[in-house]
C-alpha positions, -999 to 999 in steps of 0.1 A, spaced: -165 135 -92 -139 127 -65 -104 118 -76 -98 83 -69 -62 74 -59 -46 43 -47 -12 28 -41 0 -9 -33 29 -18 -13 47 -51 -11 73 -63 17 92 -94 13 106 -102 49 130 -127 35 151 -99 18 165 -67 34 150 -36 27 118 -14 34 85 -21 17 84 -12 -19 56 6 -40 45 -17 -65 14 0 -80 1 35 -80 -26 56 -100 -57 76 -101 -92 72 -113 -96 39 -134 -59 26 -124 -68 33 -89 -100 12 -93 -83 -14 -109 -58 -16 -79 -84 -19 -56 -103 -45 -76 -72 -68 -77 -66 -64 -40 -101 -75 -33 -100 -102 -56 -68 -115 -40 -81 -111 -3 -53 -83 2 -65 -59 30 -72 -23 21 -62 7 43 -77 39 34 -55 67 44 -56 98 19 -23 114 32 -4 84 30 -16 75 -6 -8 111 -16 27 106 -3 32 72 -17 20 84 -52 49 107 -53 74 78 -51 87 60 -83 76 22 -89 98 -3 -71 111 25 -49 115 17 -12 92 37 11 113 66 27 124 66 66 97 90 72 68 67 64 83 35 82 62 41 114 28 44 98 34 18 71 46 -5 101 14 0 120 -6 -9 88 15 -40 81 9 -50 119 -27 -46 116 -28 -67 84 -7 -93 104 -31 -94 132 -60 -97 107 -42 -126 93 -34 -143 123 -69 -143 135 -85 -160 103 
């Protein structure tokens, strides 16, 4: 059995600050995070290394500076997907 892990970020461009971790979990919790994302048409990015780092953060914690560039790339990808719809 593989260990399913998921994390969810939220970014509000009307407020100062970096994206925040709003959900994280393993197994059933991870499956529920993914299910909610799919139900709400929220893009899902699979990156095992990133999710492992994110799962070490506290909920509502802003991502650390070291993750800015990778998260920015993911958010840019999501923006471009949404723009082309």
